[in-house]
N, C-alpha and C positions, 0 to 999 in steps of 0.2 A: 933818708928813709929807704930808698930803693936799694942802696948798697948794703945797708944793714939787713934788709929782707932777703936780698939775694944770697948773702952769707948764711942767713938762717935757713933758707930753703936748701942751699947747697949742703949744709950740715945734715939736714933731715933726709936728703936723698943723695947719698954719696955716690950712687951709680949713675946719676944724671949729670948732665952738663948744664951749668947755669950761666946766664949772661943777662944783659939789660939792653933794651931798645926803647929809647925815650923814657916813658914812665912805667914800662912794662918789664917784669921779670920773666925771662924766657927759660923754660926748663925743657931740655931735650932728653927723651927717654926712649927705651926700646919697647917694642910691642909687648914683651913679656912683663915689663914693669908698669905699663901704662895704667892698667886698672887700679893697682895699689896706689900709684901716684895721684890719680884723680880722686880716689876715695879719701885719701888722707888730706889732700888740699881742701876738700869739702868739709870733712867731718872733724878734723883736728882743730881745736879752738885756737891754736897758735896761728892758723891760716884763715879758716872760716870763709872759704870761697864758695858761698852758697848760691851764687848767681853764675850760671853758665850762659855767657852772652852770645857766643857764636861758635860754630864748627865750620871749618873750611879746609881746603886741600890745595896743594901746589904741585904742578907738573913741571919738573926740572929738565924735561927733555932737551930744550934749546937754551938752557941757562948757561952763561959763559963760565961759571965757577963749578967745579966738581962737587957733587953731593953724595951722601951715603946711599941714597936710593933715588929712583926716578920720582917717586911720589912721597909727599909728607902730609900728614893730617895735623891740623892745629886747632886746639881747644882754647878759647879765650874765656878766662874766669875772672870774676870780680868779688872781692870782699868789700861790699859797699859801705860798711861801717867805718873801716880804717883806710879807705881809699887805696886799696891794694889791687893791682891788676897783674894777672899771671897768664902767660900763654904756655901751654904744654904741647910740644912738638914731638911727633912720632913718625919715623920713616916707615914707608910701606914698600916692601920688596915685591910682594905678590898681591896685586889689587883684588884678585878673585878670592884669595884666602883672607886678605884684609887684616883688621885689628879688632879687639874686643869693643863692644858697644858700651856706651855710658848711659843708656836709657834708664837703667835701674838707679842711677844716681840723680839725674835731672830729667824732668819732663821735656825740657827744651832740646835735649839730645835727639829726641825722636825725629823732629822735622829737620834739625841741623844735619844729622847724619844721612837722612834721606836725600837732602840736597847734594851732599858730597857724593853719594852713590849715583844719583841721577847725572850729575855733571862730570864726574871723574871716573865712575865705575869702580869705586873702592867699596868693598863689602865690610859689614860690621857684624861680627859674630854675636848672636844673642839679641839682635834687634828684632822687636816684635812685629814690625810692619815695613820691611825694607823694599820699597818700590819707588817709582818715579814720582816727582812732586811738581817741578816747574815745566818739564817737557811732557808731552802727552804719552800715554801708555803704549802706543805703537811706535814710538821713536826708537831708532836704531843708532847705537853708538853713544858717545859721551862728549858733548860739545866743548867742554873746557879743557879737554886734552889738547896738547899742542899740535898733534898730527890730525886733528879733526878739521876738515875743509870748511872754512867759514861760510862759503857760499852755498853749501848744501841745504836744500829745503826739504822738509818732510811733512807730509800731510797725514792727519788723523782721519781715518775713514769710518771708524766705528766708536760709539760711545762706550766708555767703561761703566759697567753697571754698578760697581762698588758693592754688590750684594755680599760678596765674601767678607769685605771689610766691616759692613754694618752688622752682619750676623756675629762676627767675632767680637765686636764692641758690645753687643747684647750679652754675649756669654761672659765677657769681662765684667759686666755690671751685674752678674748673677742671674741673668734671665735666659733660660733655655726653653726648649720645646716642652719639657715636663712641667716647668714652672708655669708656663703660659696656659697649659691645659688645666692646671690646678686652680688658677684664678679666673678661668673662663675668659681669657683676654684674646682678642684678635688684633694683631699688630698691623698697622698700615704704614707703608714706606712712602714718604713724601719727599720729592725733590723741590727745593727752593732755589731757583736760579739754574744755570748761571746767568740767564737773561731775564732778570726780574728787577723791578724798581726797588724792591725792599732789600736787595743785596747791595745796593749802593755801588754797583760795579759788577764785574764778571767774576762771581764766586758761586760755586755750587755747594749748597748745604743739604746734605741728605740726612733725614731724620727717620727714626723708627718711633711711631706714635701709638700710645694707648689713649684713644680719644683725642684730646688735644695736648696730652702730656708727653714730653720727649723722653723716651726710654734710652735712646742711644743716638749719637750723632757722629758722622764723619764728614770731612770737608774736602773739596777738590779745588785747587787753585791753579795758577799758571796760564790762565786764558789771556793775560796781558803780558806774558813773558816776552821780552823783545831782545834778550841777549845783551844786556848792559855790559857785563864783564868781558865777553868775547869781543864786543865792539871796542871797548876801552883799550884793549891790548893793541889795537891798530890805530890809535889816535895819540897825538901829542898830549902832554899834561893839560895845556890850556884848552885844547880842542874838546876835552872831556867835560868842561864846565857846562856847556849846553845839554849834555846828556843827563847831568844831575838834576836839571830843571824838571825833567820828566819823571822823577821819582815821586816824591809827594808834591804833586802839582798844586795843592791847596796852600802850600807854604814853600814855593819853589826856591826862594832866595836862601832859605835856611840850608838847603842841600848844597847850593853853591858855596856858601861860607864854610860849612863843615868840611867839604872836600878840599878847598884850597888851604884851609887851616891844617889839614893832615899833611899835605905836601910841604907847606912852609915849615912845619915842625921838624921834619927830617932834614930839610935844607938848612935849618938854623936861621931862617929869615925872620927878623922881628919887624912886623909892619909898623907904620907910623901910628902915633897916638890918635890922630884924627881918623885914620882908617879903622882902628879898633872901635872907636865910638860909632862910626858909621855902620859897622857890622852889628853892633849891639842894637842900634836903632832899627835896622832892617830886620834883625832876628826877632825882636820883641813885637814889632808891628805885624810881621807875618805870623807870629805865634797867635796873636789876637785874631787875625783873619782866618787861620786854620780852625781855631776854636769856634768862631762864629758859624762857619760852615757845618761843623760837627753838631753843634747844639741845634741850629736851625733845622737841619735834616732830621735830627732825632725827634724834635718836637712834631714835625710832620708825620713821622712814623706813629706818634701817639695821638694824632688827630688834631694837633694844634697849629693850623695853618697860619693864623694871625701872628703867632710868635715868629714864624719863618720870615715874614716881611719886616718885622721890627729889627731882626738881626741881619738878614741877608741884604737888605737895602743898603746898610752901611758897608757891608763887604763889597757890594757892587760899586758904590760911590768911591771906595778906596782905590779901585783899579785906575780911575782917572789920575789920582795922585801918584800912583806907582808909575803910570805911563809918563808923566812929566818928570818923575824922579830918575827913571832908568831908561826910558825910551821904548818900553814894551809893557803890556798889561799882565800877562800870565807867566810866561817863561822869559825872563829878562836877561839872564846870563850877565849880571852886573859886576861880578867879582872877577879878579885876576890873581894869579899867583904873585904875591908881593904887594897887593893893594886892591884898588878898585878900578873900574872902567873909567870913571870920571868922578868929579866932586858933585855934591848936591847943588841944585840950582839956588839962586838967591831968592829968599822968601819961603824956603821949604818949612822952616819952623812954624810960621804962622799957619800955613796950610795943614801941617800935621796936627797942630793943636786943634784946629777946627774939626778935623776928622775924629780926634780923640774925644772931643766933647759930644759929637754926634753918636759915636759908638757907646759912650757912657749912657746917653739917653736911651739908645736902642736896647742896651742890656737892662737898664732900669725898667723900661716899659715891659720887657719880656719877663723879668723877674716878678713884677707885680701880678702877672698872670699865672705863674707857676709856684711861687714860694709857698702859698697857703692853699694851693689847689688840691682838693681831696683826690680827684681822679689821677693827677700826676703822682701824688704820694702813694696811692694804692698800686699804681702800675710800676713804680720804681723802687719803693722801699722794701728791703728784705727779699728782693727778687734777684736771681742769678748771683748769689753771693760767692765771692772768691776769697778764701782766707789768704793771709800774707804769705804763709809757707808755700801754698800752691802757686801763687803769683810769682814768687821768687824761683820756684822749681821750673816753671815754664818760661823763664827768661823775660818776664814782664818788666818794663821800665816806663818812665814818664807818668802821665796822669793816671793810667790804669793801675800802676803799681802803688802810687801814692794813695789812690782811693782805697786800697787794701790796708792802709796804715803804715806803709814803709816810707819814711821821709827822705828818700834818696833823690837828689837833683844835682847833676854835674855842675851846675852854676854855683852851687854852694859847696859841694863836696870835693870837686876838682876844678876850681874856678879858672877861667881864662878871660881875656879881654877886660880885665879890671872888674869882673863881676863881684869880687870880694869887697869892693868899695861901694857897691850899690846897696841901698837900704830897701830890702824886699823880704817877703816871707814865702815859705813853701807850704801851700795848703795840703793837708793830709786828711784822709777819710777815716771813719771809725768802724764801718761795717764791711766795706768791699762789695756793696751792691750796686745796682744800676743808678740809684739816687746819688751815691757818692761819686761814681764815675762821671755822672752828668753834672753835678753841681760844682765839682772841683774845677772844671773848665771855666765856669763863670768866675770863680775867685781868681783863677790864674790870669784871666784877662785884666782884672783890676790890678793885679800885681805887675803885669807887663806895662800897663799904662803908667804905673808908679815909676818903673824903671825908665820908661821913655822920657818922662818929664825931667828926671834927674840927668839923663844923657843929653837932652836938648839944652839944659842949663849949663852943663860943664864941658861940652864938646869943644876941643881946642881948635885953633886955626892951624894951618900948615899944609904940607903936601899930603896927598892921599896914596902915593906910591913910594916904594923904597928906591933909593938911588943905587941900584945894584944891577949892573949890566948882565949878570948871569940869568936874571929872571924877568927883568922889566924892559919893555921896548923903549928905545931911545926917543927923545923928542923928534918931531917931524923935521925941525930945522937941521938937526944933526944928520938925519937920514938923507935929506936932500943936499946937505952942504959939505959932507966929508965922507970919504970912503970907509972909515972905521964905523961910523954910525950906520951906513948902508949895509955893511957886512954884518954888524951886530943884529940889525933888524931882520935881515934875510935868514940868518942862522936860527934865530929864536922862532920865526914863523914856520920855517920849513923843517927844521930839525927838532924844535921844541926845547923846553927848559931841561938841561941835563941834570938829572937827579942822581946823587951818588948811590952806588950799590948798597943794598940792605933790605931788611924786612921789618915792618913796624905796624903798629895799630894805633889809631888816634880816634877820639870820639867827641861828640857834641850833643848838648841837650836840645834836641829838636822838639817840635810840637807834640809828637806822639811818643817821645822817649829817646833813648840813647841811639843816635845815628853814628855808626862807626865805619871806618875804612881800614881794611887790612891791605897794605901795599907791599909789593915786591918790586924793587927797582934793580935794573941791571947796568945802570950807568948811562943809558941812552936817554933820548927825549921822549920815550914812550914807556908806560908801565909794563913790566913783565907780567904782572897780575894786579888786578884791582878788585877787591871783594867789598861789597857793601853789606854792612850789618843793619838791615832795616828793622826798626822797632815793630812795625806792623806784622812782619813775618812770624815772629815768636808769639805775639799776642794772639794772632789767629790760630796758632798751634795749640793754644790752651782754651779755645772757644768752647769745646765740648765740655770742659770742666765747669763752665759757667751755666750752660743751658740745660744739661741733662737733669731731669727731675722737675723742670719748669715747663711752662706752656709754650706752644709755637709762637704765640703773639709776643711772649717775653723774649724769645730768641731774636725777633726782629728788632726790638728797641735795644736789646743788648748789643747787637751788631752795630747799631748806630752810635751807641755811647763809647765803643772802643775805637771808632773812627778808622776803620780799615780803608786805606787808599790803594787802589789796584796797582798803580805804577810803582809804588814803593814795595808792596807785597810781592809782586811778581818780577819786578826789575826787567 
C-alpha cells in the first residue's frame, strides 16, 4: 500500500522527493511548492488528506548528518478513510521570512503553526494570529532551538489582555462597532480562568458576551507548560517513560505504551504476545478510568453531584488495583522499551473482573439518572454543535470526532497489538452536540469492558520482555555473575538504548484521540527531537467553533465533555 501510494504521490509531485518511514509517505518540497502540495493532498480525491494532525519543526544545528537548511517544518496529514499517512517536509533557510501558512486549508494549522513559531521562531506568511501559545507573551527567544540554554528561566510580569485578539474575533464573526450600535447591544468581556474550577485546570477562556450569549471567544493556554520536549532531548529513551506519565495523567499508562510503541516500531522490536495483551488490558482499563473522570466531572458541571460519586468511587477504588499491579497509583511508569517492567501478579484476573463489575454497576446507576432526564437533555442536546467537516478541519480525533459522525478509530483503521482480532464496535454520534460527546464515552466504556474480558480470556503465558540485549536489561544473575552482563547493564542504563538514525511518526488511539510521537534519532541513546502530538491541543484549538453563539453555561459543560487535560494540552 505505502509503496504504491509513494509512487502515486511521486508521480503527482515530480519536483518533490518521496520516501517512506514506517507507515508514512514522506514528501520533501521547497517553500515555493509547499502551498500547492498541501492543497492538492487535501483536495484531490486521489489523496483526500482532510485531517491535518500536527505541525512541527526540527532544528538541525547539532545534527550529525548534513541537511539542506538548519530548520525544517513538517506537516503530518491523514486520509482517515483509506488509512493513508503523509508527512510534508519543507526546509526553512530564513526563519524570519519563513514559509506560507496552511491556515486557509485547515483550522488546525492555526495552533500548530503558532506552536512552531513560539518554540522555533519560524514565521508563517498569511497566518491570521501568529503569536506565542505555550510560552508566555513576554518570553524572549525560542526554547526548542538547539542553542537555547535549557536552564534559562523567564518570568511573566504582566498579564496579556487579549483585547486585540477578542476584538478581531468579533470582527471575524461579523460584529463591529457599527453593528453593535444598530442592535443597541453592550458587549461585556468575561474572563473564565485560568484559576477557576469550571476550567478543569489552568486554562483562560476569554469571551465577549451579549447578555449570556457568547459572541466571540479566544483562549489562552500554556499555564502548565513544563518543557517536555526540551527535557526529553536530555534523557535516555527509557528515562523519558516517567515524563509521559505526566501528559494525560487521568490515563497515564496509555501515554507510556504509546511512547514505547513508537520507539519499538523504529527499532523493529516485536514484543512478546503476552506483553501485547498486557498493554491492551492496561490501555482499555485506563480508557475506562479516563472516561469515568470526564463524565463524572461533566455531570458536576451540570449540577448532578450524585452521579459523580457513582462514577468516581469506582475510579478511586481502581487505584488500589493499579497500585498492586504496577507499584504506584497515578504515575506508574510500568512499560519499558521491549516489554514491561514486570508481569502481572497472581490473581489479577479475579481482581480486575471484580472492578469491571463494580464499574458496570456505577455506570448503570449513573445512566438511570441521566438517560431520560429532561434537564440533562435540554442542557446537552443540540447545544454546541460541531459538524464533521469542522471537526476534521481542526484536527479533532477520538470521541470528540466520532461524536460528530466520523467513524475513525486507530484500533480499527490502523490496528496494532492484535486489535483486529477483538470483537468490539466504535460508537459514532449523529449530531455532534454535547449530548453525543457526553454519551459516546458511556458506550466506549462498555466496549472497553468487552475488549478486556476477551483479553483476559485469551492472554497467553510466556515472557513479558524480549530477549534482545540491545534494548532489554539482562537478568540480575548475569549482571552479578559475568562481566558481559554487567557491561550490558551499565551501557543500557548510562548510555540508553541506541536507536538508529532516522525520523518517523507513530500514533496510538488514546482516551482523548490520536496520541502521536514524531521522533528524530541521531544514533545515540537520547532522542535528537521528540514531539508529542496531543489530542487535547487541537481539540482546544477548535473550542471557539463549538461555543460561539451559545450561552456561557453551555461553554462550561462543553469544556467538560471534550475532556481537556492540562498536562497533555501544555506538555
